[in-house]
N, C-alpha and C positions, 0 to 999 in steps of 0.2 A: 231344274227339271221342268218346272212350270213354263219357263220361257221357251225351253226346247219343244214342249208339246204344242205351244201356241205357234211358234215359228214353223214347225214341221206341218202342222195342221193347215195353216194358212197358205204356205207355199205349194203344197200338193193337193189342197182342197179335199182333205180326208174327212170322211163322215164321222159322226159321234161314235157309232158302233165300232168302227175300225180303230179309232183312237182309244176306246175302252180296252180293246184287245191288246193294243200296243202297251198301254199302261199296265195292264195285268201281267203281261209277259215280262216287262222290265222289273216290276215289283217282285215277281217270282225269281228273277236272276239274283237280285240283291238278297232276298230271303234265303235262297240256297247258299249263296256265298257266306252269309252270316252263320248258317248252320254248319258249314264245313270249316269255319274258322278263318276264312280269307277276308272277311270284312267285319269291322267292329264299329258299330255306330247305328244311328237311326236310319231306317229305310227312306232314302230321299224321294221315292216315288209316292209314298203313302199319302202325303199331304197335297200332292198335285191334283188339280181338278181338270176335267175336260173343258176346253175353251167354250165359252158361251156362243161364239160365232159358228161353231161346227154344226153342220146340217145333219139331219137324220138320214140323208142319202136317199137315192131313188129306189123305189120298189122294183124288183125284178119283174118284167112283163112276161106273162105266160104265152107260150106258143099255141096258136090255134092249129087244128088238124090241117087246114089249108096251107098254113105256113110250113108245117112239117112236110107235107106232101111236096111243096115247091122245093124245099131243101133236098129231099131225097132224089128229086129229078136231076139236079145239077151237080151234086157232090160225087166225087170218085170214091173208090174204096181205099182204105177201110173206114174213111170218114163217114160215109153214108150209113154203114152198119152200126157204127158207134152212136150216131145221132138217133137211129131207129131204136137202139137199145135203151138210150136215155129217155126217149120220147114215149115209148110204149111200155116201159116198166116203172118209170118214176124213180129210178136209182139216182143217187147222188153221184157227182163226178168221181170221187174217190172209190165208190163202190163199183162203178163201171170199169175203172182201171183195175180194180181188184178181182174182176171176174176171171175164172180159169175154166178150161175145158172140162175138168172133172166136176165142176160145179153146175154144169149144164146137163139137164136130163131132157132129151128130145121126147116129143109126144110118142107114146107107144102105138097109137092108131089115129085115124082121122077124126074119131069122136072125142079125142082128148086134147089137152093143152100140154106143152112142155113146161119145164120149170127151171129157173135159175136160182140156185141156193146162195144167198148172200152171206158169206162167211168172213169177209175181210174188206178193208178199205186201204187204198194206197194214196198217200200224200207225199208228193215229191218222190224221194227214194225210200220212204219209210212205209212198211207194211204193218197195219194194225187192225183193230176191230172196227166194225161199223160204228156210226155215231152213237147209237144207243143199243141196249140189249134187245129192245123190241125190233130194231132194224135187222138183227141177225135172223133172217127168216127166208123161206122160199118165196119166189115171185113168179106168177104165171107168165108164160110166153105165148102171145097170140100168133096165129099162123103166119101173118105177114112178117113178123120179126123172125120166126123160126126159119122161114125160107131164106132170109138174108144171112142168118147165122150159119145155115147149112152151106150156102154158096161161099161164104167167107172162110169157113173151115176147109172146104175143098181147095180153095185158092191158096191156103196156107200149107197145103200138103197133108191134110187130114190128120192133124196132131191129136194125141190123146191126153196130153198134159201141157202145162204152161199157160200163160195168160191168153185170154181170147184176143185181146188187143195188145200186141207186143211190138217192140222196136227191133232194129236190125240185129241186136245182140241177145234177143230173147227176153228182155225185161219188160215190165208193164209200159205201154206206150204213154208218153206225156201228151194228153189230149189238148192241153192249152197250147203246147208247142205245135201240135198237129193243126190246130185251128189257125195259128199265125202262118204256118208254112203252106197249108194246102186248102184251107177253107175260107179264109178271110176275104180274099179278092173275089172269089166266086160268089160268096154270100152278099158282099157289098153291092155287086151288080144286081143281085136279086132283091136287095133291100131288106134282108131278113137275118137279124142276129140280135138276141137279147141275153146272151151268155148261157152257159150250160145249165144253171139252176132253173132257167125258164122252162126246161122240159119237164121237170118235176112239178112245177106249178101248173104247167100246161096240161099235164095228165089229169090233175084234179079238176081243172076248169072244163076240159073236154068231156070227161065222164059226167060232170054235173050238167053240162049242156045237152048230153044225150039222155038225161033224165035219171041218172043213177043216184040212188040215195047216198047221203053223206056218210053214214056208218059203213057202207060197202066201200066207198072211196077210201075211208080211213084204213080199212083192212088191206086194201091193195097197196097203199103207200107205206104201210107198216108204221103208222103214226097215230098219235092220240087226237090230233085235230086236223082239219082240212082247211087250206087257204082258199076258201070259196064261201059264198053266203047262201043260205044261213049256215052257221056252224053248230055242230053238236059237241058239247064240251065233255061228254062222258067218255071214259077210256074204253076203247074197243079192242077185242081180242085180235091177235095177229091173223093174217090170211091163212085159211085152212084149205088143204087140197080137195076137200069134199064140199067146199062152200059153193053151193049152186048159184047163189046171188052174185058172187064174185066172178065165177067162170062165165055166167051168162052175160054179165056186164062187159067183160072183156071181148066176148064174141061180138057183141054189138059194136064195140069200139073198132074191132077188126073189120067188120063189114062196112061201117061208115067210112073208115079211113081209106078203103078201097074205092069208094064212090067219089071222094074228093081228091083222089090221086092225080 
């Protein structure tokens, strides 16, 4: 097992974090097999170590508002709306895929924001809960994103149910496949792509850049810490619909994003 980890890690230049995930997964397989009576012996993965040559991997680069604006100018639908959803809500990739029309509450008037209720996450073909209990919470929708969601919904035939981003058979759209098929070449010419997680990191950085306090950013991201400096380590309550600081910050984000469009 040690030799396999070293060979695989070296051949594919896999980071330490990914190799740890691989090791834990394999160890879990042998543990389950032993519990079910299919394997009798010591777990061969337990004593294996992560190769010393494995790197820590590159940090995901956050997207700036200028980069997001440039992407939205050149992308077609539904890619543009998916990017806007990730960029202006900070949802993780699986959470964007897990969005359904019943989970979206449009703003009741021009004085209010809409909401996306994050209730599930989709990984490949598996539907499950969001990453943490704290992540299962409503997320505000700024007007710029609301406009795109409204146009996208109309183009889809004004559905009342089903995934917001769906494939030809009505299942959650594979956004990584969508990137390879519809976004990669366009964004390569624009010189802008750092992966889907860059939108979540970018929202934190962009709000920080606009002068939003870290505790407010934490509530928007439904997270206990923020990937920007300085960090506040205290745990913050989830975003509340009456949280004026959160709503005001997102209005600022909306107005500024229109300026750099």
